N, C-alpha and C positions, 0 to 999 in steps of 0.2 A: 433820924436820932433815935429814937423808942424801939424801931424795927431793929435795929440794929444793938441796939441794947439787948434784944431777947435774943439773939446768936449765942452759945454757947461757948465760953475761950477754953474750953480742957482743950486735949488732948485724946478724953475718950472716945470708943464707939459711941454713933448713935443709936440711943436702940429704944423703941417706941413704949409709949407707956403702959404699961404695967406686962411687958415681956421681959423674957431674961432668955439673953443671946442662947444659942446652940451651938455647944462644942463637938469635934467628933473624935473621938476616943483616942490616941496614939494606939493602938494595936493596931484600928484598920488602914493608916497607911500605910504603918509596918507590911500588912500582909500587899497591900496594890503595892508596895518596894519590890516585894515577893515575886508575884506576880508578871513585874516588867524584868527583874532575872531569869527569872526562867523563859520567856518568852525569848529573850533573848538567849539563852543556851538553847532552848528548844530553836530559836533561828539559826542561830550558827551552826550549826548541828544536823541540821537539818536536808539541808544540799549534800553533802560525804552522805549521811543515812538517804538519799532521794537517787542518790549515781550509785550507790552499791543492791539500793532494791531492785535498778532499771536494768542491771547485770545481771541480779541473781532471775529476773523475773522469765531474760532475755534466754536465755541454760534449761529456768524450767519452759517455758514454751513450747523452745526447740528438744525435748530432751537429750538435754546433753550435747545435740548433733552443732551448734552455736557457741561461740564465747565474743563477749560484747565487752569493749573499754570503752569508758569516757574517762578524755584528761580535765578537762573542766565542767561544771554545774552549775550555774545562778541562778538564783529566785529572786522576783521579788514579790513578795505577795501585796505590798499593795495596788500595785502597779499589776497582776497577773502577765507577770513576764518570766519566762522560764528560757535561760539560755544553755547549750553547750555546743562546747569546740573538741576537736580533736575525736573526734568518736572513730571507732575500731574495729567492726567485724569482722570473727573469721571461723570460719570450719571447725570443729575441736573433735570431731568422730573423723575413724576411718574412714573408707572409698565406701563399706560393707554397708556402712550404714547405713547410708544412702538412701539403698535402692528400696526400701518397704515405706517411702515419706513422698508423703506431698509438696512439701517443703521445696524451694529451691536450695543449689549449692552454690554458694557465692559467696563471695571478699568484697568488701563497701570500705570505703575511708571520708568522712565524712571532714571539714578544716570548720565547719560553721551549722549548731542549726539552734531556729531563736522562735520560738513560740509568745507570742504576744498577744494583751485583751483577753486575756483566761474568764471566763463568769467562774467563778471559784460558788459563786452564791451558790447559778446554777446547776455547780455540779453537784451539789450536797443537796439540791431539790431533789437532783434525780431528771431533771427536763430536760430539755435539748441547750449544749453550752456552745455559748458561743465564743468563737477567737475571732481576733482581730489578720490574726500574720500569722499562718507561719512559712517563714524561711530555710532552705536548705542552700547551701553552700558552697562551693569550692569540693563536689563531690565522687571519689575515684569509685565506677564500678567496674566490677569481673565479674558474669557470670557464667559460671563453669558447666551449670547440667539446670536446663528446665526440666521438671516433674513433668510428668503425662498429663493432658485437659481430664478436671474432674469436674461430669456432667453434675457431680449430685453436691460441690462444691454452694457455702450458702454467700448470697452475695454482701456487702462489703458492711451496711449499715448492719446487720445482721450478727455482723460479729465484734460487733464492738460490748463494750458492759454489761452485762443485762442491767445494771441500772441506769441505764443510761435512755433518756428515750430517741439522744443521735447527738449532734454536733455539726455546728454548724461555722465553718471556716470562709470567714471574711473578701480573703485574699492568701494565695495558696503559691511558693513561689519556685523553683529549682534552678540553681544560678550554676554556670562553671561547672554543668556537669559533662563530664568522661565514663562512656560507658565503653563495655566489651561482651562479649560473646565468645563462646567456642573453648574446649578443654586445652587445644592444642596453641603449641607458641606462640603461630600467628592467625587469629582470631578468627571467627568467623563474618563475623560483627562488629562493626568498633563503630563510635560517636569521638570525632577530639575533643568536640565540644557544644551544649544544650541548653539551653534554656525553656524554661516553659514556666505559664504562669495559665492560675486557674481562680475566678472570682464567684463569691455565691457560691462556695462548697457545701451543701446541704448532704449531708452522712443520714438520711433518716428515712422513714417507710414513704412518708410527705416526699424526699426530694425524688426516691424511688420509681415512685410514681408519677414523677412530674409530666408531660410531657415537652413541655418548653426548654427542659433541660437535657443532657447531654453527660453519662459519669456522674450525676450529682450537682453539674455545675449547672452555673448560668451560664460561665462564658471560658473560652478557653484559647488561650494565646500560643505560640514556638516558636523556638527557630533550631539550627542547629547549622557546625559549619563540621565539611569533611565526615563526612558519613560515610563509610564502608560495609559490604557483606557480601558474600556468596553463596545464590539460590542458583540450584536445579541449574550447576555447571556453568550459571555466569557470575563473573567478577561488578557489581554493581558499585559505584564508585558514586555521589551526590557533594559537591561543592560548597553548595550551601542551599537553606532550604527554611521558608516563612511561611506561615500561619494565623487567621486571628478571625474565632468565628463570628464575632461580634461585625465584621468589613466581609466577613463570610468569604477569605481569598485566601488558598496557597499557591506560593512562585517558587520555585524550584530551579536555579541556579547549576550551571557544569554539572549536567545529568549523564554520565557513562556507563551505558553498557559493551561488557565484552564477555565472548563464549572462551569459556577452558580450553575446546575441542575448535580444531581444525577446522576452516570456514568457508574450504574448499571440496565438502564432499558430503551430501548426507547421511543423516544419523535417522535417531529416531524420534528425536524430538525438536521444533524449530531449534535455530541457534542464534545469533544473537550480537552485530557489535552497531552499536548504537551510541550517539555521542547530540544529545540535545543539550543547546545553552540555555536554556529557556524554555520551561514550564509553568504556565499558568492557569489557575483551574479558581472560578468567580459560580458567583453563588451556591459557594457550598455548605447547605444546611446539614450541622451537622447532626438534628434531630432523629432527619429520617433517616438516620442511621441504627435508633432505636428497633425498628423495624427491619434492617438489611438492604436499606435502597441506599443508593446513592443516587441524585438530581441535579448536578451539579449544572447551574448556566449556560457556563462558556468554561472547553477547555482549551488554549491559543499554547498549540509549540512553535513554536520559534527556530528556527534556521535546521533539524533537523536532519542527520546525516545516517543513513540504516540500513545495514547490509547484513541480504538476511543470507540462510541454507536453510530452504524449506527441506523440508521430514521426507522421507521418504513415502509414506503413506501421508494421506493427505489430515491436516491436523481434525477433531472433533471442531463443530459448528459455535462460534467466540460467546455466546448467549447458556451452551452447558458448559465449557472453559468458567463462566463466573458462578456461576447457577451454586457450588457448594459456600460459594459466600458470600454475595447477594443477593437477593432473591428478587429486588428488579435493579438494573444501571439505567435512566433515561438521562440523558446531554443536550441542554436546549441548542446547544452550538458548538460543532466540531472545525477548529480551524487550522491551514499548516500553512506558515509563514514562512516561501524559501526552504523546502526542505530535496532532502537529495534520499531516494533509494537505488542500491545496487543487489539484487540476486544472484547469489555466487556461485552457486556448487549447483545448479542447472546450465544445462548447454548453452543457450542464448545469451547469459546472463546479463540481459537486460539493463541499460543504469540510465534514471532519470532525474533531471536536474531541474532545481529554482522549481519548485509542488507546488499547488497553490492552492489548498484546499478547505473547502466547506463545508458540512454537513448540517441539517437542518433536523434536528426532535428528531433524537438519534433513541433509540428504546432496542437494549442488548436484551430482548427476553423472548422467550420460545413465540410471546402473543408477537412482537413484535419481528419477528421473521417469518411469519406468518402471513403479517398483515398484509391485503392488497394493494393498501395505498401505499406504502412503503416500498422504497428497494435499497436490498442491504441493510438492513434494521430505523434507514434517515425516509423524511417526508421526502429530500429532495439532497442533490448533490451539485456542488461546481468544486468540475478539474479543471487549472489549466499548469500548464507545464512549458519548462522549457524543454532546452536539447535533451533527443532521447536516443540511447544506442544500444542495439541488441543484435545474435549474430541469426541467423536465417537457416535455417538448414548449415546448420550449423559442421564446420566450420569452412563454409563453400561461402557462403554470401554474409555484409555486414547493411545494416539496415539503420540511419540513422533518422530526425525526427528535427524539423528549427522549432515548434510549440505542438502541442494539442491542449485542444477546450471541450470540454463534453459538460452539459446542460441537463439533465433528466425530468429538470419540467418541462423544458419545450423539446426537448429528444433531438438533440443536437449535438452534434459530435463534428472536430473536424481539427486537420491535422495541414502540419503546411510546412513548403523546404526538404522536402518526401526526396528518399536518397536513402538510391539498395543498390549495390554495387558488389562484383565480384571479389575475392579476395587472393583469388589465382586468375592466369592469363586461358586462355578459348583450351591451350592445348594443351594446359596442365591441368585443367580441370576435367576434361577428356579423360585423361588419364589418370586421372584420381578416383573417378567414374567406375574406368574401367567402359566407356562404349561414346556415344555423341550424345552430347547433353550440348543444351543454349545454356548460350554464353551470355547472363542479363542484366541488361544497368539501366535503370529507372530514374527519371528527375521526374519533380513533379512538384508547380508552387503550389496547388491545395488542392485537400481532397473535404470535400461537404457530407452532410448524413443531414438531412432532415427528418423530422420525424420518427426515429429511432425511440423501438420499443425496448425502454431499459425495464422493467416490468418484467420482460416475456427473455429475454438473457439471461438476466439476474436467476429468477426461475426454472427455465424451461431449455437454457444457452441455445432459445432460436433469438435466428437472426432477421427482427423484421424492423421495416423503414420507410417511410415514401420516397423517398427519394438518397440517390448517392451523384454526386459528380465533383468529377473529377478535371480542374484546368489545366494544361498548358503543359502537359506531360510529357517525357524526352522518352523513348528508350531506345534502345542500340542492345541489337542480337546477332550473335556471333554464333557462328558452330564450324568444325571441324568433320567436313564430310572422312578425311580419312582414317575414322576409327567406324569401328561395327558400332550396327544401332544396335537403342537399349534394350534387350531381349523382352521385359516387363511390358504391358501395355502403357500408352502416353496416359495422363494425365488430365494432358490439356485440349477436353475434349469436351462436349454436353453431358457427354454420359455422367464423369467426375460432378458435376453437377448435381445432377439426380442422386446419387450414390452419400450427399455427407449427410455426416451421422445428422448434424442439429437440419431443425428447418426453419427452410432458408424463403423469405420472401422481402422481396424490393420491388417499389411498382413502378421503378422506372429510375434506371441507372446513363448516365453521360456526361462523355468522355467531348472534353473540348478545348481545341486548338492543338493536337497531338501530334507530335513526331515519331515517327520510328522510321531507325533505318535499320537494317540489315548487309551485316559480309558472309560471305560461306567461303572456304576452303573448300578447290575440290578436289574428288577423290583420284585423280587422275592428276590434274594438276600442280598441284599441291600450293594454288592461288589464292589469293583471297578477290573474290568477288561483289559489290557492291551495289545496293538498293534503296532509295529510299523513299517514304510515303511524308507528306505534309497537309500540314493545316488540314489536320483528321478531323470531324468531329461525328460522335457520334450515339445514335439513345436505343437504348434496349427497355422492351416493358415486356410486366411479368416476369419479372426474373421468382421464379419458385419454384421449390419443388414438393409443393404442396398439394395434393392429389385431386382436392376442388378443386385446385385452380389452373395446376396445371392440366391440361385436353385436347384429343386434337383436334376441338375446333376452338378449343382458346388458349396456345402456344407460346412461347415469349417471340419475339418479336422484335429483328432490332433494323434500322435504316442511317444506313452509315453515307458519311462522301468523301471527299479528301484530293492531291492530289499528285499523279506518282509523279518523283525528280523532279517535283516544285513545279509541274509543266504540261502533264496530263492529269487531267478533271478527271471521276470517275466518280460517279452513286452503285450504290448494293442494296439489299432490301431481303427479310431472310424473317422465312417462318422453323423456330425451332422445339418439335413437343418435348421437355427436356425426359420426360417417364416414359417412350419410347422405346419396346426394351429393344427393337431394331437401330433404332439410331434413324430416323427417318427424320428428313430436313427436307427443306428445298429453299432455292435462292435467287435471284434475279441482280443483272447491275450492267448500266452502261459507258465507256471507256471513250474517252475523246473528243476532239481533234487532239491528235501527236504525233510527233515523229516517231518510229519503232526503235531508233540509234537507242533512243533515251534507254531499253535495254541493254545494251554492248556491254556498259561497267556491270553486270551479273554474267552475260555470256562468255561474252568473251575468256576469262580466266578458267571458268568452271569449267566452260560446255563447249571453248575452242566455237563458237559458233559469230561470229558479226555481220550485226545487220547492217551491211553498203549504202542500204538506202530504203525508206517504205514509210508514204504517209497515209497517217490512220483515217480517215473524215469518224469511223462512229463504228463500237463493237457494240455488239449487245448480246448476254450468255442468261442465255437460262438454266439451272442445273436440282438436281435431287440428288440427294447422300445419304450413305448408310451405312452402317456399323462395314458393310463387304463393300462396295461401291459409292462410281460418282458416274451419274450417266446428264445427257442437259447436253445443247444444242448452243454453238458461238454460230453470231451472225457478224464477219469482221467486212468493213466497207475499207478500202486501201490502194493506193498504186502506188507504181516502181516500189514496186517489194525487189530487194536483190540480197543475195546473201552470201558469207565464204567462211570456207572453210579457215581453221589456224591450226599450224602445229606447235606441238610444244617444241619439238624440236625442233621448227624453223631459223630463217635466217632474222633479221631486223623488222621482214614488215609478219615473222610470222609463218610464213608461204611458204612451200615448200613443192615441187615439183606436181608429184598426186595430191596433193590442198587443187593445187590452181585446177585440177583436172577435174576432181572434182564440185567447187564451185560450177563449172561449168557444165556440167553433166544435170546437177541440181538447180539449178536459174534455167539452165534451158529444157528440161525433161519433166523432173518433180513440181519446183515452186512455180506454184502460179501467181505470176505479179503486179497481177490487177486485180479487184474484185469488187462490185460484179465487173462482166467483159461485155460491153454490149450494151444495150438497153434493154427494160424491161424486169421486172424481178426474178422471172424465173432464169436470168444468167449470174446470180447471186449464189456465190458457195456456201450454203448454210456448212458452217468445221458440226462434227460428231465430239459427243462430249463423251469421253467412256475410263476409266483409269479405277480397275483394282483397290482397294482400302489394306494398306498393313494400319495394325492396331497400336504397332510401336513408335508409329508419328503421327502427332498432334491432326485435330481436323484442319488448322487451317494450313496444315502440309497436304492433304485430300483435297484442298479448294485449288492450290497450285496447279495438285496433277491437271484437276479436271483445265484449269483455265491452260494446262501446255498441253495436253491430249490435244481439244477444242481447236486452239491454234493451231494446231501444228495440222490436224487434220483441215483445216477451212482453207490453209495456203497449199496445200497439193500431196500434206503427209497421206498416204495411209493408213487407216486404222488401228492397223494390229500397231505399224510403227509407232504412230502416234502414243497409242496406251504405252507400248514398250520405254518409249524414250519417258516418260511421264510417272514412270512408276521407280524410275531410277534416281539415288538418293543424292 
């Protein structure tokens, strides 16, 4: 009760004993009220004043070349936010006023520009001004003219107001941007929709010097849809693209490039048609671009379709093309998945399908081109393809392959499903050439090269390999003797290998289980004859035109075996010094046993000679050939040999009275019906092989001539007669 009674009961303010209450003068409140009124009026007029100031500033800084109109401007000082809407920038000067300026000439419309989190206190102090967000949305930009590059232009951070140390933007975003470049009705480049963003953008000297930043930003991201441009007479269309520096990845979808010039003829520069569904670049470090280097971890092209029209003159090396733009380009891995390539402006017009390519550590610089450990700029290449189609000696032959495999690390090359076929009949081909021409059809199961020196091929165009192996090859050769011989020297000779413009060195060449069939239309009969060689195996060693390896003591050697008409076994061996200027070479072979009637499929329709009977036990041939002739011997052991002369215009059996009489005289007087006659080695008639060489025919024809002359002489024909018959086409 005592405590309660001591509490004052009046409504007067409680004042400490000995002090009087402090009273503010009434005029102080008036001043505060007036300040608030003035501040409110100032804030109300700030936005219009700031809008007018910005518009005047643009006109003043551009020297009257630009006019800026701002639809709305709102500020919130407490939050440091500025919002602008409906911005419109237009050129305000005549065209002649733009010739002496570094400013671009453009038109721009911006739906909204918002700046938030502006550090006003830092701006007043002149330090680095922080800005939380700068967002530009709904912009449409048309660039009519770009100024020439200005090497003396100041960096962007040096163009800020001098009392600022810099500007730091937490997030910079451009959304729904439409842009176009070019003064014409159809722009040279345009983007239907694009978005870009930058994180932690530091516009200052420190930001420019920071090696972890690119364009002052710690991270960039962006994307676009429907980008179109015209570059170097090519129209480029990008369906969509996305990039993020933090993921270090660039993805481009639906890239198309189309030449504005015809692809069927060559020009001064490369012409391209490209359809690329997807391009992916991984490990793309923007920081490397600061020193003009591009070093992504991987570049992947998915299902590209590429048509190329190569230029009339070889283009410069790729590293020289890139040098003005990038000091170094290095790809960790280049991969192509399911590509197609078509070369359109050259006569072969090759087409390659289902290309699968992998290149490791590609360095596109002069050092990369000269590095002995690299091949075509890369440490290694792996190439696998599907079907390959092209023409050979266009338009005479068509070449197709089922697949190709190429591995540079192991020196492996393989082609499967090989097919070479003429595009016209033998007679049409001869008429097209104007002379006799072999009509060749080739099929092969596989061609394999082991130990191929890709580096020598890339740098010196040398063909160096340990082994070449062809399996299950089928060759059909058709000829038409009714046409004149080719006036030019034949290329199917050992001399042609010696004259190759490239260095050739294959240690071993193998032909496994091959088949060769020939047909020939006789010049007098007009009928085709046929003969075949089956189960052929051939091994060549020291196939080279290197003078250090190809000498008389170390020539190219060949061993061959096979079956004539699938019934007559034969073996042969050859020694051929490819660099001998006289074309000297030698060989030997054995044949038999078999019936000589196997030759009738060729002799009857083309020579009008039929072997009625004759059993060959064994035949041995030794010869020496040159650019002038072939000589040698033939030892043929046979029995019961009978020939019949035929007539082109005879009856059902192709015989006339004259041919019957000639056959009796031939068998009774000239032909030696068996060899040897009687017992002892002296009874064996050795045929003399002698025939002059016509350089217009192949070396295989020379060997055939020798066999014919030796066979005819061994069965009784005089040497001159045998030689004359052998030299007939």
